[in-house]
C-alpha positions as a printed NumPy array, in Angstrom:
array([[-21.081,   2.593,   2.568],
       [-17.669,   5.029,   2.532],
       [-14.902,   2.945,   3.16 ],
       [-11.368,   4.779,   4.846],
       [ -8.889,   2.409,   3.487],
       [ -4.685,   2.506,   5.35 ],
       [ -1.86 ,   1.523,   4.193],
       [  0.551,   0.015,   6.982],
       [  4.035,  -0.808,   5.326],
       [  5.863,  -1.841,   8.112],
       [  2.966,  -4.195,   9.374],
       [  2.575,  -5.386,   5.373],
       [ -0.507,  -4.734,   6.338],
       [ -3.691,  -2.994,   3.739],
       [ -6.731,  -2.159,   6.36 ],
       [-10.029,  -0.293,   7.149],
       [-11.912,   0.211,  10.373],
       [-15.762,  -0.131,  10.226],
       [-17.737,   0.59 ,  13.246],
       [-14.407,  -0.612,  15.671],
       [-14.116,  -3.668,  13.239],
       [-10.432,  -3.413,  11.467],
       [-10.769,  -5.659,   7.777],
       [ -7.753,  -6.611,   6.718],
       [ -5.42 ,  -7.89 ,   3.794],
       [ -1.951,  -8.945,   4.371],
       [  1.452,  -9.682,   2.355],
       [  4.701, -10.79 ,   2.497],
       [  7.621,  -9.767,  -0.188],
       [ 10.121, -11.904,  -1.54 ],
       [ 12.307, -11.43 ,  -4.98 ],
       [ 10.455,  -8.185,  -5.365],
       [  7.338, -10.265,  -5.719],
       [  4.192,  -9.146,  -3.275],
       [  2.234, -12.412,  -1.607],
       [ -1.397, -11.471,  -0.714],
       [ -1.434, -14.05 ,   2.222],
       [ -4.399, -13.504,   3.864],
       [ -8.   , -11.548,   4.103],
       [ -9.508, -11.39 ,   6.96 ],
       [-13.176,  -9.404,   7.296],
       [-14.559,  -9.373,  11.25 ],
       [-18.015, -11.897,  11.706],
       [-19.99 ,  -8.171,  12.214],
       [-18.745,  -6.751,   8.696],
       [-19.563, -10.45 ,   6.895],
       [-21.956,  -9.601,   3.589],
       [-21.655,  -5.984,   3.297],
       [-18.545,  -6.31 ,   0.779],
       [-15.873,  -4.517,   3.055],
       [-13.914,  -7.658,   1.726],
       [-13.973,  -6.851,  -1.855],
       [-13.875,  -3.066,  -1.347],
       [-10.961,  -3.886,  -0.26 ],
       [ -9.157,  -6.128,  -2.536],
       [-10.24 ,  -3.751,  -5.191],
       [ -8.551,  -1.042,  -3.442],
       [ -5.181,  -3.515,  -2.53 ],
       [ -4.977,  -4.385,  -6.811],
       [ -5.811,  -0.358,  -7.404],
       [ -2.616,   0.665,  -5.694],
       [ -0.79 ,  -2.338,  -6.499],
       [ -1.318,  -1.969, -10.662],
       [ -1.534,   1.691,  -9.713],
       [  2.09 ,   1.256,  -8.434],
       [  3.834,  -1.289, -10.996],
       [  4.214,  -4.037,  -7.794],
       [  4.425,  -7.378,  -8.821],
       [  1.994,  -9.42 ,  -6.739],
       [  0.265, -12.985,  -6.451],
       [ -2.401, -13.587,  -4.626],
       [ -1.225, -17.057,  -2.34 ],
       [ -5.253, -16.43 ,  -0.348],
       [ -8.623, -18.023,  -1.654],
       [-10.881, -15.081,  -1.488],
       [ -8.127, -12.435,  -3.273],
       [ -7.97 , -15.437,  -6.483],
       [-11.633, -16.1  ,  -6.317],
       [-11.766, -12.127,  -6.919],
       [ -9.083, -11.421,  -9.263],
       [-11.332, -14.407, -11.737],
       [-14.799, -12.608, -10.815],
       [-13.015,  -9.361, -12.099],
       [-10.6  , -10.502, -15.074],
       [ -7.581,  -8.94 , -12.587]])
């Protein structure tokens, strides 16, 4: 499955849309640290790896841009542990 990822900076959101369903990762910024707060994948996309692919995109973006971050969302914490980020 080929996904297109989007970064909506004004709304503190990274997202992708698959078959009309939007998956998102939201964040807030405090003291130059991006706090990754929520990951939402609609049930219609569950089990297809959409959340993991979106997480990889977000972590790659943050690392490439040397942005300090902290995962608050349990899905993202687990993703980091699983992938050694």
